[in-house]
C-alpha positions in Angstrom: -5.7 -38.6 4.6 -7.6 -35.3 4.1 -7.1 -33.1 1.2 -8.9 -29.5 0.9 -8.6 -27.4 -1.9 -8.5 -23.4 -2.4 -8.0 -21.8 -5.7 -7.4 -18.4 -7.1 -7.7 -16.9 -10.7 -5.8 -13.7 -11.7 -5.9 -11.7 -14.7 -3.4 -8.8 -15.5 -0.4 -7.2 -14.2 0.1 -7.3 -10.5 -0.8 -3.7 -9.7 -3.6 -3.3 -12.3 -4.9 -6.8 -12.5 -7.3 -8.4 -10.2 -8.2 -11.9 -9.1 -10.8 -14.0 -7.3 -10.3 -16.6 -4.6 -12.5 -19.5 -4.0 -12.7 -22.4 -1.4 -13.7 -26.0 -2.0 -16.7 -25.6 0.6 -17.9 -22.7 -1.0 -17.4 -20.5 1.9 -15.6 -18.2 -0.5 -16.6 -18.2 -4.1 -14.9 -16.1 -6.4 -14.0 -13.4 -3.4 -12.4 -10.7 -5.3 -8.8 -9.8 -4.3 -5.9 -7.7 -5.8 -2.9 -5.3 -4.9 -5.1 -2.6 -3.5 -6.9 -5.0 -1.2 -3.7 -6.4 0.0 -1.3 -3.5 0.2 -3.4 -0.2 0.3 -6.4 -1.3 2.5 -8.8 -1.0 -0.2 -11.9 -3.6 0.0 -11.6 -7.4 -0.9 -9.6 -10.0 0.6 -6.2 -11.2 0.8 -4.0 -14.0 1.2 -2.7 -12.7 4.7 -6.0 -12.2 6.4 -7.3 -15.7 4.9 -4.2 -17.1 6.8 -5.0 -15.4 10.0 -8.6 -16.5 9.8 -7.3 -20.0 9.1 -4.7 -19.8 12.0 -7.4 -18.4 14.5 -10.0 -21.1 13.5 -7.4 -24.0 13.9 -5.9 -22.9 17.2 -9.7 -22.4 18.5 -10.5 -25.9 17.6 -7.1 -27.3 19.1 -7.5 -25.3 22.3 -11.2 -26.7 22.8 -10.0 -30.3 22.3 -7.2 -29.6 24.8 -9.5 -28.1 27.2 -12.2 -30.8 26.8 -9.4 -33.5 27.8 -8.2 -31.4 30.8 -11.7 -31.5 32.0 -12.3 -27.8 31.4 -16.1 -27.2 30.7 -18.5 -24.4 29.6 -15.8 -23.2 27.3 -16.0 -19.9 25.3 -13.0 -19.1 23.2 -12.4 -16.1 20.9 -9.3 -15.8 18.9 -8.0 -13.1 16.6 -4.9 -14.0 14.6 -2.7 -11.0 13.4 -0.5 -11.9 10.5 2.9 -9.8 10.0 4.1 -9.3 6.8 7.0 -6.9 5.7 8.9 -5.9 3.1 12.3 -7.4 2.9 15.4 -7.5 0.5 14.1 -10.4 -1.1 10.5 -9.3 -1.3 7.7 -9.4 1.0 7.5 -12.2 3.9 5.4 -13.1 6.4 7.2 -13.0 9.5 4.8 -13.5 12.7 1.2 -14.8 13.5 0.1 -13.2 17.1 -2.8 -15.1 18.7 -5.0 -12.8 20.8 -7.2 -15.4 22.8 -9.9 -14.9 25.3 -10.9 -18.0 27.2 -13.5 -19.0 29.6 -14.2 -21.8 31.3 -14.9 -23.9 34.6 -11.0 -25.1 35.0 -8.0 -23.5 36.9 -5.8 -20.6 35.0 -2.8 -22.9 35.2 -4.6 -25.5 33.2 -6.5 -23.5 30.7 -2.7 -21.9 30.0 -1.0 -25.2 29.7 -3.8 -26.3 27.3 -3.4 -22.8 25.4 0.4 -23.2 24.8 -0.2 -26.9 23.6 -2.6 -25.8 20.9 -0.4 -23.1 19.7 2.4 -25.2 19.3 0.4 -28.2 17.9 -2.5 -26.9 15.6 -1.8 -27.8 11.9 -1.8 -24.0 10.8 0.6 -23.2 13.5 2.8 -26.2 12.3 2.8 -25.0 8.7 3.6 -21.4 9.3 7.4 -21.0 9.1 7.2 -17.9 11.4 7.2 -16.8 15.1 3.9 -17.7 16.3 2.9 -15.3 19.5 0.0 -15.4 21.8 -1.7 -13.1 24.2 -4.3 -15.1 26.5 -6.8 -13.9 28.9 -8.5 -16.1 31.3 -12.0 -14.8 32.0 -14.0 -15.8 35.2 
């Protein structure tokens, strides 16, 4: 079993308060976040962009493994995940994560596409997200 941790510290009300986010590895150490960063585009991080970064990273690693297993070489993968959150009757909800992927490698496009679809469905972050996971794929070269 693999266990990884992230932590958050928060002080004050939702609008006027502020907090910090840290990760076990130290990649994030007391990174500030708050209402304005999350909902008003102000500086600082927010949970949704962290989920998006995790999804992009997880997918890229899964795709790399799938491409290697399929015999695709010289692989370069660039992935952007866009997490969509909207206000609903019961509050805000993450409703989708869209993967925009650019792949180059020495394999047939149909082999690369099959590996990308498998990675989209099979990466652990895709599995944990209870939302629609879409993907746009560009195969280069």
